[in-house]
C-alpha positions in Angstrom: -18.0 -36.2 11.8 -15.4 -37.4 9.8 -12.1 -35.9 8.9 -12.7 -33.2 6.3 -9.8 -34.2 4.3 -11.8 -37.6 3.8 -14.4 -35.9 2.0 -14.2 -35.0 -1.8 -14.3 -31.0 -2.8 -16.9 -32.1 -4.9 -19.3 -32.9 -2.1 -18.0 -29.7 0.1 -19.2 -27.4 -3.1 -22.6 -28.9 -3.1 -23.4 -28.1 0.7 -24.0 -24.6 0.0 -26.8 -25.7 -2.3 -28.5 -27.7 -0.1 -28.2 -25.0 2.4 -30.2 -22.6 0.3 -32.5 -25.3 -0.5 -33.5 -26.2 3.0 -33.6 -22.8 4.0 -36.7 -22.0 1.2 -38.2 -25.2 2.7 -38.1 -23.8 6.4 -39.8 -20.7 4.8 -42.2 -22.7 3.2 -42.8 -24.5 6.6 -42.1 -27.7 5.1 -41.2 -30.1 8.1 -39.6 -33.2 6.4 -38.6 -34.1 3.0 -37.3 -37.4 1.1 -34.0 -37.6 -0.6 -36.4 -38.2 -3.7 -38.7 -35.1 -3.3 -35.2 -32.8 -2.4 -33.7 -34.3 -5.5 -36.8 -33.0 -7.6 -36.1 -29.6 -6.6 -32.3 -29.5 -6.8 -32.0 -31.4 -10.2 -29.6 -33.9 -8.8 -30.2 -37.7 -7.8 -31.7 -39.3 -4.9 -28.8 -41.6 -4.6 -26.4 -38.6 -5.0 -27.9 -36.8 -2.2 -27.9 -39.8 0.4 -24.1 -40.3 -0.7 -23.3 -36.6 0.3 -24.7 -36.7 3.5 -23.7 -40.0 4.4 -20.1 -38.4 4.3 -21.2 -36.4 7.6 -23.3 -38.9 9.1 -26.5 -39.5 7.2 -29.0 -37.5 9.0 -32.0 -39.3 7.6 -34.6 -42.4 8.7 -35.6 -44.7 6.4 -39.6 -44.4 5.6 -39.4 -40.6 7.2 -36.8 -39.2 5.3 -35.1 -35.9 6.5 -36.2 -33.4 9.4 -35.8 -30.0 7.5 -34.7 -27.9 10.2 -32.5 -30.1 11.8 -30.7 -31.0 8.5 -30.3 -27.0 7.7 -28.9 -26.6 11.2 -26.6 -29.3 10.9 -25.4 -28.3 7.3 -25.0 -24.8 9.1 -22.6 -26.4 11.5 -20.7 -28.1 8.7 -20.3 -24.9 6.9 -19.5 -22.6 9.5 -22.6 -20.5 9.3 -23.7 -20.9 12.7 -20.1 -19.1 13.5 -19.4 -15.3 12.7 -16.1 -14.7 10.7 -14.3 -11.1 10.9 -13.1 -9.9 7.3 -11.1 -7.2 5.6 -11.2 -6.2 1.9 -7.8 -5.8 0.3 -8.7 -3.1 -2.6 -10.7 -0.7 -2.8 -11.9 -0.8 -6.8 -14.8 -2.0 -8.5 -14.5 -5.6 -7.3 -13.6 -4.4 -3.7 -16.3 -1.6 -3.7 -18.9 -4.1 -4.9 -18.1 -6.8 -2.1 -18.1 -4.1 0.8 -21.8 -3.0 -0.5 -22.9 -6.8 -0.6 -25.3 -6.7 2.5 -25.9 -10.8 2.5 -22.3 -11.5 4.1 -23.7 -10.1 7.6 -26.7 -12.2 6.9 -24.2 -14.9 6.4 -22.2 -14.5 9.5 -19.4 -12.6 7.3 -18.7 -9.3 9.3 -16.6 -7.0 6.9 -14.2 -4.9 9.1 -12.4 -2.8 7.0 -11.1 -2.2 3.2 -7.3 -1.3 2.6 -6.1 0.2 -0.2 -2.7 2.1 -1.3 -4.8 4.9 -3.4 -4.6 8.0 -1.2 -7.4 9.2 -2.7 -9.6 6.6 -1.5 -7.9 6.3 1.8 -9.9 7.8 4.8 -13.3 7.7 3.0 -15.9 5.0 3.3 -18.0 2.5 1.4 -21.1 1.4 3.0 -20.0 2.7 6.0 -16.7 0.7 6.3 -13.8 2.8 6.5 -11.0 2.6 3.7 -7.7 2.3 5.3 -4.0 2.5 4.3 -2.3 -0.8 3.4 0.3 0.8 5.7 -1.7 0.3 8.6 -2.6 -3.4 8.2 -0.4 -4.9 10.5 -1.4 -2.6 13.4 -5.3 -3.3 12.4 -5.0 -6.8 12.6 -2.7 -6.3 16.1 -6.1 -4.7 17.6 -8.6 -6.5 15.4 -9.2 -10.7 14.9 -9.2 -11.3 11.3 -10.2 -14.6 9.9 -10.6 -14.1 6.0 -9.2 -11.4 3.8 -10.8 -10.8 0.3 -8.4 -10.0 -2.3 -9.2 -7.8 -4.9 -5.8 -6.9 -6.4 -4.1 -6.9 -9.7 -2.8 -9.9 -10.6 1.0 -8.8 -10.0 0.5 -8.2 -6.6 -1.9 -11.0 -5.5 0.6 -13.4 -4.4 2.9 -10.8 -2.3 -0.4 -9.5 -0.7 -1.6 -13.1 0.0 1.9 -13.9 1.8 1.6 -10.5 3.6 -1.8 -11.0 5.1 -0.9 -14.6 6.1 2.1 -13.8 7.5 0.2 -11.7 10.3 -2.1 -14.6 11.1 -5.2 -14.3 8.7 -5.7 -17.8 8.0 -8.5 -17.7 5.1 -8.0 -16.0 1.6 -11.0 -15.3 -0.6 -8.9 -14.6 -4.1 -11.1 -12.8 -6.9 -7.9 -12.1 -9.0 -7.8 -14.3 -12.3 -4.5 -15.6 -10.7 -4.8 -19.4 -9.2 -3.4 -18.7 -5.9 -1.7 -21.6 -4.2 0.1 -21.0 -0.6 2.0 -23.4 1.5 1.9 -21.9 4.6 -1.4 -23.7 6.0 -3.8 -20.9 4.8 -7.0 -21.8 3.4 -7.4 -20.2 0.0 -10.5 -20.2 -2.1 -10.0 -18.8 -5.8 -13.4 -17.4 -7.3 -13.2 -17.2 -11.4 -16.2 -15.0 -12.0 -15.7 -15.3 -15.8 -15.5 -18.8 -15.9 -19.4 -18.7 -15.2 -20.1 -16.8 -18.2 -17.7 -18.6 -20.2 -19.9 -21.9 -19.4 -23.1 -19.8 -20.2 -21.4 -19.2 -23.4 -20.9 -22.4 -24.3 -24.3 -23.7 -23.5 -25.9 -20.8 -25.5 -23.8 -21.7 -28.5 -24.2 -25.4 -28.4 -28.2 -24.4 -28.7 -27.4 -23.3 -32.0 
């Protein structure tokens, strides 16, 4: 597979859509599909689909199309969903609690090991069977448990400090749910999630309808 740095983020961000659609095709017992048929389902051009998949080697055969299960498995490997990742949630507020209760993470290979917070009223309790621990115990916890990803649901004013703290103890992945656009220069991989952006786009589209 080509080095990922040569592949645009626009292509990478479309891969989960391919994953979902191919998963549905497998459930429908569809064995193969052409780029044209896939484009009709996904609402993007067949040319775009071929260009995207060619970034990773193509996977299709002229006159045959794509083997659905093979393509699904290859995209699963590219996205890392064939592996399991250990996660912690930093912040046991409404968003942190919602994430801890989201059962689909485990199905996708993301195991939430613990939730951390500074509120003494929450420390020692559980959410969806997951322990809420004190932030003071974060370093000791990571010494005894391999943690790949920290999901940050802390207030804006703390997010940079917390991100630097978790990466300093070896956590390489940050999923940031604060409105602050987090950027780190220590080699950590950061994915910023702005939930309100989608609502504003929806609002624009509704307004433009008149």
